[in-house]
C-alpha positions as CSV (number, residue, x, y, z in Angstrom):
1,M,85.1,136.7,108.3
2,A,88.8,139.0,107.5
3,I,88.1,142.5,105.4
4,G,84.2,142.1,105.3
5,M,84.7,138.5,103.2
6,H,83.3,135.8,104.3
7,A,85.4,132.6,104.4
8,M,84.9,129.7,102.3
9,D,83.0,127.0,103.4
10,K,84.3,123.3,104.2
11,K,82.2,121.4,101.5
12,T,83.0,124.4,99.0
13,F,86.9,124.4,100.0
14,S,86.8,120.2,99.9
15,K,85.1,120.6,96.0
16,C,87.3,122.6,94.9
17,L,90.4,120.3,96.3
18,H,89.1,117.7,94.6
19,K,88.9,119.1,91.3
20,L,92.9,120.8,91.7
21,Y,93.2,117.1,92.7
22,E,91.8,115.8,89.1
23,E,93.6,118.8,87.1
24,K,97.0,117.6,88.9
25,Q,96.2,113.7,88.0
26,S,95.5,114.4,84.6
27,F,98.4,116.8,83.6
28,K,100.3,114.6,85.3
29,D,99.5,111.8,83.4
30,D,99.6,113.8,80.4
31,I,103.5,114.0,81.3
32,L,104.4,110.8,82.1
33,Q,102.7,109.7,78.5
34,V,104.9,112.0,76.8
35,S,107.8,110.8,78.6
36,R,107.1,107.2,78.0
37,K,106.7,107.9,73.8
38,I,110.3,109.6,73.8
39,V,111.7,106.4,75.9
40,R,110.2,104.2,73.1
41,Q,111.5,106.5,70.2
42,K,115.0,106.3,71.6
43,H,115.2,102.7,72.7
44,N,113.8,102.1,69.1
45,E,116.1,103.9,67.3
46,L,118.6,101.7,68.9
47,A,117.1,98.3,68.9
48,S,117.6,96.0,65.6
49,P,115.0,95.7,63.2
50,S,113.2,92.7,64.4
51,D,112.9,94.0,68.0
52,Q,111.9,98.1,66.7
53,N,107.9,97.4,66.4
54,N,107.6,95.0,69.9
55,E,104.5,96.4,71.9
56,I,106.3,95.9,75.5
57,I,110.0,96.4,75.3
58,D,112.5,95.7,77.9
59,I,114.8,98.2,79.4
60,T,117.1,99.7,81.6
61,V,116.4,101.4,84.6
62,S,117.4,103.7,88.0
63,Y,115.3,103.5,90.7
64,D,114.9,104.8,94.2
65,G,112.9,106.2,97.2
66,T,113.1,108.7,98.9
67,W,110.6,110.8,102.6
68,Q,109.3,113.6,103.3
69,K,111.6,113.9,106.5
70,R,114.7,111.8,107.2
71,G,114.8,109.2,110.2
72,H,112.3,106.4,110.4
73,T,108.7,108.2,111.0
74,S,108.3,109.8,107.5
75,L,104.3,110.0,106.4
76,Y,105.2,110.7,103.2
77,G,107.6,108.3,100.4
78,I,107.5,108.2,97.0
79,G,109.4,105.3,94.8
80,I,110.7,106.9,90.8
81,V,111.6,105.0,88.0
82,V,114.3,106.5,85.6
83,D,114.8,105.7,82.2
84,I,118.9,105.2,82.0
85,L,119.2,106.1,77.9
86,T,117.2,109.1,78.6
87,G,117.0,110.0,82.5
88,L,113.5,110.6,81.9
89,V,110.9,109.3,84.8
90,I,108.8,106.7,83.4
91,D,106.5,106.7,86.9
92,Y,106.6,107.2,90.5
93,E,104.3,106.1,93.4
94,V,103.7,108.4,96.6
95,L,102.8,106.9,99.6
96,S,101.5,108.0,102.8
97,K,100.4,107.2,106.1
98,Y,98.3,109.8,106.5
99,C,94.9,111.4,105.3
100,P,94.1,115.1,106.5
101,E,90.1,114.5,105.9
102,C,90.3,111.1,107.8
103,T,91.7,112.7,110.6
104,T,89.6,115.2,110.8
105,A,86.3,113.2,110.4
106,K,87.7,110.7,112.9
107,R,88.1,113.8,115.3
108,D,84.4,115.3,114.3
109,L,82.2,112.2,113.8
110,G,84.1,109.8,116.3
111,E,86.7,106.8,114.5
112,H,84.0,104.7,115.8
113,S,80.7,105.8,115.2
114,A,78.1,104.9,112.7
115,D,78.5,108.0,111.0
116,F,82.0,108.3,110.3
117,S,81.8,104.3,108.4
118,I,79.2,106.1,106.6
119,W,81.4,109.2,105.5
120,Y,84.6,106.5,105.1
121,K,82.8,104.4,102.1
122,A,82.3,107.6,100.1
123,H,85.6,109.0,100.9
124,K,88.0,105.8,100.8
125,P,88.6,105.9,96.8
126,E,90.1,109.5,97.0
127,C,91.4,108.4,100.5
128,S,95.3,109.9,100.6
129,E,96.2,107.1,102.9
130,N,97.5,104.4,100.9
131,Y,100.2,102.9,102.8
132,V,100.1,101.1,106.7
133,G,103.6,99.4,107.7
134,S,106.8,100.9,108.6
135,S,108.4,104.1,107.1
136,N,111.4,102.2,106.0
137,A,109.8,99.8,104.6
138,M,108.1,102.3,102.1
139,E,110.6,101.9,99.2
140,V,110.7,98.8,98.8
141,K,106.5,98.6,98.8
142,A,106.6,101.5,96.1
143,A,109.0,99.6,94.1
144,E,106.5,96.4,94.3
145,I,104.0,98.1,92.5
146,L,105.7,99.9,89.9
147,W,107.7,97.4,89.0
148,K,104.0,95.1,89.1
149,R,102.3,97.6,86.7
150,S,105.0,98.0,84.8
151,V,104.0,96.2,81.3
152,E,100.0,97.5,82.1
153,N,100.6,100.9,82.6
154,C,104.2,101.5,80.5
155,N,104.8,98.5,77.9
156,M,107.6,98.2,79.3
157,R,109.7,95.7,81.8
158,Y,112.6,96.9,83.4
159,M,114.8,94.3,83.1
160,N,118.2,95.8,84.9
161,V,118.1,97.9,87.2
162,L,120.7,100.5,88.6
163,S,120.2,101.9,92.6
164,D,122.0,103.0,96.0
165,G,123.1,100.2,97.8
166,D,119.6,99.6,99.1
167,S,119.7,96.0,99.1
168,K,116.1,95.3,100.7
169,T,114.4,97.0,97.6
170,Y,116.8,94.7,94.9
171,Q,116.1,91.6,97.0
172,H,112.0,91.9,97.1
173,L,112.1,92.4,93.0
174,L,113.5,89.3,92.8
175,E,111.0,87.5,94.6
């Protein structure tokens, strides 16, 4: 208690945090839709008349990944696809090797307990831990996820890629 006010209950805090997460997701989706619409318009302006009404467009993109911290121990990484023509972000993927809620639940309930198993089953769809593997391989995995969903989510096919000297990502995308 501070200044005569009670602290927020953990469940209430968690609900508020979840609501903020949902709002952020909605905002992110709206921004990406606007970005993709502009990319499509700019590419259609340059396309031949026969290609202007294609549902799926072929584009050249830039791709790169970055991490929360340098070295090989980062818990978070992100891969970003940018349209070369407009410079707009088309899509991104955040990978995480850590979930604070899971860490707390493991500590409080016991990682191998039945209570944790029940809790985790309900928590799994919104768990922020979505990656298992080396931090180095996050960039490659993020690229794989983004390329696989490019047609379904963006109606765009990434035909050419401009990226840094990380040949592991490029080689993986060719496979």
